[in-house]
VOGU-3710 file (C-alpha; in Angstrom, 3 decimals, decimal comma):
1> mtaieqtdda> 55,113/12,372/-56,515  52,403/13,942/-54,383  51,278/12,876/-51,017  48,338/10,530/-51,364  49,554/9,698/-54,823  51,660/8,404/-52,677  48,939/6,266/-51,235  47,529/5,584/-54,683  45,030/2,938/-53,674  43,512/4,519/-50,626
11> aviddgrqli> 41,574/7,560/-49,514  40,363/8,763/-46,144  37,242/10,802/-45,450  35,647/12,354/-42,392  35,274/9,331/-40,143  38,894/8,325/-40,687  38,169/4,928/-42,251  40,330/3,597/-45,030  37,940/3,232/-47,954  39,734/1,640/-50,897
21> daeadslppp> 41,522/-1,677/-50,687  43,344/-2,991/-53,742  42,418/-6,509/-52,636  38,738/-5,780/-51,984  37,693/-8,525/-54,416  39,153/-11,257/-52,214  36,753/-13,811/-50,837  37,058/-14,614/-48,017  38,883/-11,591/-46,579  42,386/-12,309/-45,339
31> appqlattrg> 42,983/-12,978/-41,697  45,410/-10,455/-40,263  48,654/-11,757/-38,843  48,697/-12,243/-35,117  50,489/-9,240/-33,742  50,683/-10,624/-30,238  52,558/-7,818/-28,567  52,455/-4,070/-28,589  56,122/-4,141/-29,536  55,414/-6,341/-32,563
41> rlllavslvl> 52,606/-4,084/-33,711  54,739/-0,998/-33,282  57,591/-2,607/-35,226  55,237/-3,425/-38,113  53,882/0,118/-38,099  57,390/1,569/-38,211  58,332/-0,825/-41,027  55,361/0,196/-43,171  56,104/3,883/-42,637  59,776/3,343/-43,540
51> iafnlrplfs> 58,756/1,426/-46,659  56,577/4,381/-47,630  59,578/6,696/-47,221  61,416/4,683/-49,887  58,675/4,889/-52,524  59,480/8,404/-53,755  63,243/9,215/-53,788  63,465/7,643/-57,254  61,627/10,601/-58,767  63,125/13,641/-57,099
61> sasallpeir> 66,738/12,394/-56,805  67,168/12,178/-60,592  65,465/15,537/-61,059  67,891/17,228/-58,658  70,896/15,908/-60,612  69,485/16,008/-64,133  72,047/18,502/-65,528  74,911/16,437/-64,081  73,429/13,176/-65,406  73,029/14,652/-68,880
71> tglglgsfga> 76,608/15,915/-68,905  78,124/12,762/-67,446  76,311/10,314/-69,711  75,851/12,496/-72,757  72,055/12,330/-72,608  70,183/14,604/-74,994  66,906/16,325/-74,248  64,888/13,351/-75,443  66,901/10,948/-73,266  66,395/13,194/-70,250
81> sllttlpvvc> 62,673/13,308/-71,010  62,517/9,525/-71,147  64,366/9,276/-67,839  61,800/11,478/-66,085  58,871/9,769/-67,833  59,852/6,099/-67,513  59,007/5,611/-63,815  55,594/7,235/-64,309  54,866/4,827/-67,174  55,842/1,977/-64,859
91> lgafsplapr> 53,348/3,174/-62,247  50,544/2,705/-64,740  51,839/-0,438/-66,406  52,688/-2,495/-63,306  50,098/-1,454/-60,707  47,524/-4,004/-62,030  49,979/-6,796/-61,147  49,954/-5,990/-57,438  46,742/-7,799/-56,397  47,736/-10,895/-58,403
101> laqrfgaert> 51,164/-11,008/-56,786  49,604/-10,556/-53,355  47,139/-13,385/-54,006  49,971/-15,633/-55,192  52,664/-14,890/-52,603  50,939/-12,924/-49,843  50,990/-9,152/-49,449  53,857/-9,099/-46,928  56,168/-11,324/-48,976  55,385/-9,344/-52,109
111> llgviallal> 56,153/-6,104/-50,315  59,458/-7,520/-49,052  60,384/-8,487/-52,608  59,403/-5,008/-53,751  61,725/-3,282/-51,299  64,634/-5,636/-52,169  64,255/-5,088/-55,922  63,743/-1,364/-55,365  67,129/-1,224/-53,649  68,686/-3,146/-56,547
121> gtamrglasv> 67,156/-0,878/-59,184  68,173/2,250/-57,311  71,746/1,005/-56,954  71,908/0,184/-60,678  71,233/3,838/-61,473  74,551/4,718/-59,890  76,587/2,807/-62,461  78,095/4,855/-65,287  75,973/3,233/-67,969  73,009/4,597/-69,905
131> pllfvgtala> 71,368/1,147/-70,336  71,728/0,337/-66,617  70,405/3,776/-65,710  67,202/3,095/-67,632  66,911/-0,567/-66,609  67,391/0,373/-62,946  64,844/3,161/-63,252  62,280/0,823/-64,833  62,860/-1,878/-62,205  62,522/0,608/-59,355
141> gaciavgnvl> 59,442/2,179/-60,958  57,749/-1,216/-61,280  58,478/-1,937/-57,616  57,032/1,395/-56,560  53,879/0,688/-58,590  53,302/-2,568/-56,711  54,182/-1,037/-53,342  51,787/1,851/-53,934  48,892/-0,559/-54,281  49,751/-2,993/-51,472
151> lpglvkrdfa> 50,746/-0,619/-48,699  47,286/0,912/-48,044  45,672/-2,521/-47,955  48,097/-3,662/-45,256  47,434/-0,518/-43,259  43,702/-1,121/-43,525  43,987/-4,785/-42,558  46,466/-4,596/-39,694  45,658/-1,169/-38,250  41,916/-0,794/-38,785
161> draalmtgcy> 41,599/0,808/-35,362  44,324/3,353/-36,191  43,706/3,787/-39,928  43,596/7,583/-39,886  46,780/7,855/-37,791  48,653/5,298/-39,887  47,501/6,852/-43,155  48,707/10,241/-41,962  52,049/8,784/-40,894  52,823/6,952/-44,112
171> tmalcagaac> 51,551/9,832/-46,229  53,965/12,100/-44,400  56,703/9,493/-44,914  56,037/9,455/-48,657  56,352/13,224/-48,753  59,432/13,128/-46,550  61,113/10,644/-48,898  60,468/12,849/-51,907  61,480/15,985/-50,040  64,703/14,472/-48,672
181> aagftlplet> 65,748/13,252/-52,106  65,035/16,672/-53,604  66,905/18,517/-50,870  69,849/16,236/-50,085  70,847/14,550/-53,352  72,979/17,450/-54,553  74,737/17,871/-51,181  75,362/14,106/-51,254  77,058/14,511/-54,621  79,339/17,152/-53,111
191> lmsgsygmal> 80,176/14,879/-50,167  80,975/12,052/-52,589  83,584/14,032/-54,491  81,212/15,109/-57,228  80,014/11,603/-58,154  76,415/11,905/-59,309  76,272/8,099/-59,640  77,088/7,511/-55,995  74,600/10,184/-54,981  71,848/8,409/-56,943
201> aawavpalvv> 72,839/4,969/-55,646  72,952/6,217/-52,050  69,144/6,113/-51,947  69,364/2,311/-52,097  70,743/2,304/-48,534  67,512/3,249/-46,716  65,651/0,637/-48,793  68,150/-2,037/-47,739  67,858/-1,001/-44,097  64,069/-1,235/-44,017
211> gliflpqvls> 64,260/-4,542/-45,904  66,440/-5,979/-43,137  64,008/-4,662/-40,508  60,990/-6,104/-42,336  62,527/-9,496/-43,190  62,156/-11,265/-39,807  58,583/-10,008/-39,493  57,655/-11,420/-42,894  59,273/-14,778/-42,163  57,161/-15,106/-39,012
221> mpktarrtgf> 53,875/-14,433/-40,849  51,813/-17,329/-42,269  51,186/-17,309/-46,002  47,480/-16,762/-46,712  45,558/-18,330/-49,592  43,286/-16,032/-51,518  40,751/-16,308/-54,296  38,735/-13,826/-56,282  35,038/-13,642/-55,443  33,647/-10,596/-57,271
231> rviglwrdrl> 33,889/-8,701/-60,508  32,584/-5,318/-61,624  30,640/-4,994/-64,881  30,340/-1,909/-67,091  33,022/0,283/-65,543  35,092/0,843/-68,678  31,994/1,912/-70,639  30,841/4,464/-68,076  31,267/8,165/-68,924  31,605/9,272/-65,290
241> awhvtlfmgl> 34,320/6,665/-64,677  36,304/8,118/-67,569  35,947/11,661/-66,207  37,284/10,420/-62,845  40,153/8,655/-64,633  41,049/11,683/-66,769  40,896/13,958/-63,728  43,318/11,634/-61,939  45,619/11,355/-64,955  45,804/15,036/-65,872
251> qsalaycvfg> 46,399/16,269/-62,331  49,044/13,541/-61,968  50,700/14,816/-65,153  51,045/18,230/-63,492  52,486/16,559/-60,400  55,124/14,608/-62,301  56,098/17,680/-64,304  56,959/19,186/-60,925  58,896/16,112/-59,787  60,743/15,703/-63,052
261> wlapilrerg> 61,422/19,271/-64,109  60,907/21,862/-61,362  64,493/21,659/-60,082  65,964/21,985/-63,622  63,560/24,875/-64,325  64,737/26,725/-61,228  68,397/26,000/-61,964  68,026/27,288/-65,505  66,509/30,471/-64,092  69,732/31,060/-62,174
271> idgvtagaiv> 69,052/29,471/-58,792  71,887/27,270/-57,509  71,276/23,539/-57,330  71,126/23,241/-53,535  68,594/26,065/-53,225  66,521/24,667/-56,092  66,394/21,300/-54,330  65,353/22,995/-51,098  62,533/24,823/-52,881  61,211/21,571/-54,355
281> svsvmvqags> 61,568/19,919/-50,947  59,484/22,608/-49,243  56,812/22,393/-51,938  56,517/18,627/-51,465  56,220/18,919/-47,689  53,455/21,506/-48,091  51,652/18,943/-50,242  51,514/16,630/-47,221  49,586/19,134/-45,144  47,303/20,009/-48,023
291> clvaphlavr> 46,465/16,408/-48,830  45,463/15,763/-45,233  43,078/18,735/-45,130  41,540/18,671/-48,620  39,461/15,441/-48,311  37,705/16,793/-45,226  36,771/19,944/-47,126  35,730/17,977/-50,209  33,190/15,762/-48,438  31,479/18,657/-46,676
301> grdqriinvv> 30,108/20,193/-49,848  27,095/19,052/-51,863  29,555/17,888/-54,494  33,255/18,362/-55,347  33,028/20,422/-58,549  34,125/23,777/-57,107  37,000/22,476/-54,991  38,317/20,413/-57,934  38,389/23,437/-60,236  39,832/25,776/-57,584
311> lctiamiall> 42,715/23,404/-56,791  43,470/22,907/-60,507  43,621/26,669/-60,925  45,923/27,133/-57,936  48,333/24,410/-59,079  48,438/25,727/-62,662  48,912/29,396/-61,706  51,621/28,479/-59,200  53,552/26,573/-61,880  53,358/29,605/-64,157
321> gllfaplwsv> 54,644/31,718/-61,278  57,606/29,395/-60,837  58,317/29,781/-64,554  57,979/33,549/-64,931  57,609/35,387/-61,602  60,581/37,300/-60,103  63,084/35,031/-58,397  62,517/36,638/-55,010  58,956/35,270/-55,067  59,681/31,633/-55,965
331> wfwavlqgvg> 59,323/30,408/-52,384  55,776/31,782/-52,302  54,883/30,091/-55,582  56,465/26,819/-54,429  54,325/26,822/-51,280  51,215/27,716/-53,287  51,963/24,933/-55,761  52,258/22,492/-52,866  48,855/23,578/-51,572  47,234/23,092/-54,966
341> qggliavamt> 48,983/19,861/-55,958  48,640/18,137/-52,606  44,974/19,065/-52,450  44,426/17,824/-55,997  45,632/14,282/-55,489  43,715/14,058/-52,219  40,402/15,136/-53,747  41,048/12,971/-56,823  41,314/9,919/-54,560  38,303/11,046/-52,535
351> vivlrspdph> 36,253/11,441/-55,721  37,004/7,793/-56,572  35,402/6,791/-53,272  32,419/9,119/-53,562  31,576/8,108/-57,129  31,605/4,401/-56,203  28,493/2,638/-54,859  30,437/-0,068/-52,983  34,023/-1,015/-52,014  34,401/-3,452/-54,909
361> vaahlsgmaq> 33,589/-0,766/-57,468  35,906/1,621/-55,596  38,784/-0,839/-55,883  38,214/-1,355/-59,612  37,702/2,352/-60,311  40,912/3,069/-58,412  42,737/0,493/-60,539  41,323/1,992/-63,750  42,277/5,508/-62,661  45,808/4,366/-61,795
371> cvgyllaaig> 46,475/2,270/-64,872  45,131/4,720/-67,451  45,814/7,818/-65,375  49,516/7,174/-64,842  50,069/6,237/-68,470  48,420/9,540/-69,366  50,424/11,348/-66,686  53,656/10,158/-68,269  52,943/12,374/-71,275  53,394/15,552/-69,209
381> plvvgiihgw> 57,088/15,282/-68,275  57,904/13,770/-71,677  56,406/16,716/-73,563  58,091/19,224/-71,230  61,471/17,652/-72,015  60,810/17,576/-75,748  59,768/21,232/-75,782  62,874/22,169/-73,820  64,998/20,317/-76,364  63,325/22,101/-79,276
391> tggfgstaiv> 63,383/25,608/-77,829  66,422/25,501/-75,546  64,379/26,864/-72,628  61,410/26,151/-70,415  59,278/29,214/-71,217  57,186/27,463/-73,858  56,315/24,658/-71,449  53,784/27,084/-69,961  51,482/25,928/-72,776  51,720/22,364/-71,458
401> fillglgaai> 50,924/23,440/-67,902  47,925/25,478/-69,052  46,512/22,674/-71,192  46,989/20,107/-68,418  45,424/22,437/-65,860  42,427/23,198/-68,062  41,913/19,522/-68,910  42,092/18,564/-65,234  39,662/21,348/-64,292  37,101/20,330/-66,934
411> ngwlagkaeh> 37,214/16,675/-65,966  37,336/17,582/-62,280  34,121/19,561/-62,700  32,418/16,629/-64,452  33,839/14,049/-62,025  32,736/16,146/-59,068  29,015/15,701/-59,677  27,199/13,924/-56,856  26,505/10,724/-58,810  27,645/7,121/-58,835
421> vatrtvgi> 29,239/5,310/-61,766  26,741/3,091/-63,571  28,251/-0,312/-62,789  27,277/-3,402/-60,850  29,156/-5,953/-58,792  28,512/-9,657/-59,352  29,837/-12,742/-57,643  31,809/-15,378/-59,524
//
């Protein structure tokens, strides 16, 4: 996953304020926990950043070991495609549950449950069983979906005076988690006597550690009652809202093609597994820098049409370069892809804010873009795997990258117009 995709329910623009809250429909707004000491506040900040770190290894760890997983478990091309697609489907399917769980149990308790179940799902992937591999992947993917939505709201609520700093820190942590899993999973397998299962399960350890750090903080926080006070009418019938959603979904499909298949693509081209993981790791870290810069550029123009199309073009061309360019140039294309992909998710989230007339519409438009967008995004890695199974190579997947890039560019152009979605917010 990409950097602010990685924040999924939040975007930051010039003044540094957090603008989308997944729980924006709550009435009255929740009272923040009393963080009486600087030490307590710092500990909570560190915990949230460490939780963010654990929300991405699921994707890039399996990608780094995909050839070994296929050999060890006898997975065919279609099974490998499902493995890379399943967590993306979960992001779309389970993200709408997050606000309901937070209203029922409290955001902190829900997030603690998320990190505990994420550790369990990740550990299950290390068992030598195809059913447990998929069940663990689905469980972890569902947990990540909920965590994606809740984490920005907690940052906004508890660190309103440091929203820009905290957003930057946990965005970097998300990228660092993905990059570490891409770069270190294969060396971990070597250290563990060639056991791909133990290397996959090892990523449950940091989740357990942060769960133990977060547990006493959660137990000391009062449970808050919440109720819904607003609803948004007309969003799902609005043409502009659908362009925003399709822009989010198609650029996300490109992103998850990278997470699911870039390492296998590079390995099939003749690059050793460790180097391929390092290349993916560098590309993901470049995304972090790009996603922090792009929103500031996007809001300075009259609209976002040009920057949306330019970033789609960069990301698509860079993927084609990784497929076909000489091997000596792959580092350049990996960096360029990071620039394009990181910028894309950042401007996609910014567009959600700019096309929304108020925070309640922004929250609902963000939920629509996530739910539909991630389900659409799951098609990308699935089709790449199917094409690879049919053709025995990745060359023909260039067609997929081109179609996704063109679709994202067209919808990015239409979503970038300086207009608001035609919806209204009403109290209930």
